[in-house]
C-alpha positions in Angstrom: 43.9 96.7 168.7 40.8 97.6 170.6 39.3 100.8 169.3 36.1 102.8 170.2 34.6 105.0 167.5 32.2 107.7 168.7 29.8 108.9 166.0 28.6 106.6 163.3 27.9 109.0 160.5 29.3 108.5 157.0 32.9 109.0 158.2 32.7 107.2 161.5 30.8 104.2 160.0 33.3 103.9 157.1 36.2 104.1 159.6 34.7 101.6 162.0 34.1 99.0 159.2 37.5 99.6 157.7 39.3 99.1 161.0 37.3 95.9 161.6 38.2 94.6 158.2 41.9 95.1 159.0 41.8 93.0 162.1 40.9 95.4 164.9 38.2 94.9 167.6 35.9 97.9 167.2 33.1 99.3 169.3 30.9 101.8 167.6 28.9 104.3 169.6 26.1 106.6 168.5 23.0 108.1 170.2 20.8 107.2 167.2 19.6 103.6 167.2 19.1 103.5 163.4 22.8 104.1 162.9 23.7 101.4 165.5 21.4 99.0 163.8 23.0 99.7 160.4 26.5 98.7 161.7 25.9 96.2 164.5 26.6 93.2 162.3 29.6 94.7 160.6 31.8 95.4 163.6 32.6 93.8 167.0 30.1 95.7 169.1 27.7 98.7 168.6 26.2 100.7 171.5 23.5 103.3 171.5 24.3 105.9 174.1 24.6 109.7 174.5 28.3 110.3 174.7 27.8 113.7 176.3 26.5 111.9 179.4 29.4 111.1 181.6 27.4 108.5 183.6 26.9 106.4 180.5 30.6 105.6 180.2 30.4 102.9 182.8 29.2 100.6 180.0 32.4 101.3 177.9 35.9 99.6 178.4 37.8 102.9 178.0 40.8 101.9 180.0 41.1 98.6 178.1 41.1 100.3 174.7 44.2 101.2 172.7 42.7 104.2 170.9 39.4 106.2 170.8 38.2 108.1 167.8 35.7 110.9 168.2 34.2 111.0 164.8 31.1 113.0 165.6 30.2 115.3 162.7 26.8 116.9 163.2 27.3 118.6 166.5 30.5 120.5 167.3 29.5 121.0 171.0 28.8 117.3 171.4 32.1 116.4 169.9 34.0 118.7 172.2 32.1 117.5 175.3 32.7 113.8 174.3 36.4 114.5 173.9 36.6 116.2 177.3 34.8 113.4 179.1 37.1 110.7 177.6 40.2 112.7 178.5 38.8 113.1 182.1 38.0 109.4 182.5 41.0 107.8 180.8 44.5 108.1 179.5 43.6 106.4 176.3 45.1 107.9 173.1 42.4 110.1 171.5 42.0 110.9 167.8 39.4 113.6 167.4 37.6 115.0 164.4 37.6 118.8 164.0 34.7 120.6 162.4 36.1 124.1 162.2 39.3 126.2 162.9 37.9 127.1 166.4 37.3 123.4 167.1 40.9 122.8 166.1 42.0 125.4 168.6 39.8 123.9 171.4 41.2 120.4 170.8 44.8 121.7 170.9 44.1 123.5 174.1 42.8 120.3 175.6 46.1 118.5 174.7 44.6 116.6 171.7 47.4 116.3 169.1 45.8 113.7 166.8 43.2 115.8 164.9 41.6 114.7 161.7 39.6 116.5 159.0 37.5 114.0 157.1 36.9 116.5 154.3 40.6 116.2 153.6 41.4 112.6 154.8 39.6 109.4 153.8 38.6 106.7 156.3 41.0 104.4 154.5 44.0 106.6 155.0 43.2 107.1 158.7 42.8 103.3 159.1 46.3 102.9 157.8 47.6 105.5 160.1 45.9 103.9 163.1 47.1 100.4 162.2 50.7 101.7 162.0 50.4 102.3 165.8 53.4 104.5 166.7 53.7 106.0 163.2 53.2 109.8 163.4 52.2 110.5 159.8 52.0 108.5 156.5 52.0 109.2 152.8 50.7 106.1 151.1 52.4 105.7 147.7 50.5 102.5 146.8 49.2 99.3 148.4 52.7 98.2 149.4 54.9 101.2 150.0 54.7 104.2 152.3 56.7 107.2 153.4 56.3 107.5 157.2 57.4 109.5 160.2 58.5 107.2 163.0 60.0 107.8 166.4 63.8 107.2 166.8 64.5 104.1 168.8 66.1 104.7 172.2 69.2 102.6 171.3 69.8 105.1 168.4 70.2 108.1 170.6 73.7 109.6 170.7 75.0 107.5 167.9 75.9 108.5 164.3 74.3 107.0 161.3 77.6 105.4 160.5 77.6 103.6 163.8 74.1 102.2 163.2 73.0 99.4 160.9 69.6 99.1 162.6 67.8 101.0 159.9 69.1 98.6 157.3 68.0 95.7 159.5 64.4 96.9 159.1 64.9 97.3 155.4 63.9 101.0 155.5 65.5 103.9 153.7 66.1 107.1 155.8 65.0 110.1 153.8 65.5 112.9 156.4 65.2 113.7 160.1 62.7 116.1 161.7 64.2 117.8 164.8 62.9 120.2 167.4 64.5 123.6 167.7 64.0 126.6 169.9 63.1 129.8 168.1 62.7 133.3 169.5 60.3 135.7 167.8 60.5 139.4 167.4 58.8 139.9 170.8 61.3 137.7 172.5 59.0 134.8 173.1 60.6 131.4 172.8 58.7 128.6 170.9 59.6 125.1 169.8 59.4 124.5 166.1 60.1 121.4 164.0 62.4 121.5 161.0 64.1 119.0 158.7 67.9 118.7 158.8 68.1 117.9 155.1 69.8 114.8 153.7 71.3 112.9 156.6 75.0 112.2 156.5 77.1 109.3 158.0 78.3 111.6 160.8 74.7 112.8 161.7 74.0 112.1 165.4 70.5 110.9 166.3 68.9 112.7 169.3 66.2 111.6 171.7 63.3 113.5 170.2 64.2 112.9 166.5 61.5 111.9 164.1 62.8 109.7 161.2 61.2 110.1 157.8 61.6 106.6 156.2 60.5 104.9 153.0 59.8 101.2 152.8 57.3 98.4 152.5 54.2 98.6 154.8 55.1 95.4 156.5 58.6 96.6 157.4 57.3 99.9 158.7 54.8 98.1 160.9 57.6 95.8 162.2 59.8 98.8 163.1 56.9 100.5 164.9 56.1 97.3 166.8 59.7 97.3 168.1 59.7 100.9 169.3 59.4 101.0 173.0 
């Protein structure tokens, strides 16, 4: 994949290098030349630019990128502005670092759903999550096995588990299903929540927006994700 990482501090630099080492083409961006010089020989490209300047983005292949990570950690305002500019200029998937609860709220209001907290997540874990492409969340058990949330394939929709042998074909074990449900609070306001349905049964019917929680080898989870349209 082609990935742009904005902000080459400790977290951003570790992430950019880790993504490069796992076979991705990475462009690192920072406004400080010393950070660019530190990483320029370790990733595909390193660019010195002010990411809060919209005019500077003509030098970046935003629309040709698969994902963008806003890893800026020293300046919350710069991180928010950078995210807003990227969202304005491109439809690329954005993963943005949050520095505070308010930052979380702003990102959610902007429609950013992939929010990371480096104090809680390592660059190595985020690398695995990015490399699994359409995987929603992962729990790495060891170097070979993972529990992952994956999207249900379109050909599964409307069929019972008894009718399907596709999960077995991918050598994955289905643990449970996360499903959306409408809930009405005490004030009468309706919201959509996600809840697990427990242990799936042979007569469980898979729905369009279902998220499957599966266990298996990393290579098999990656293969399943590559096949999801």
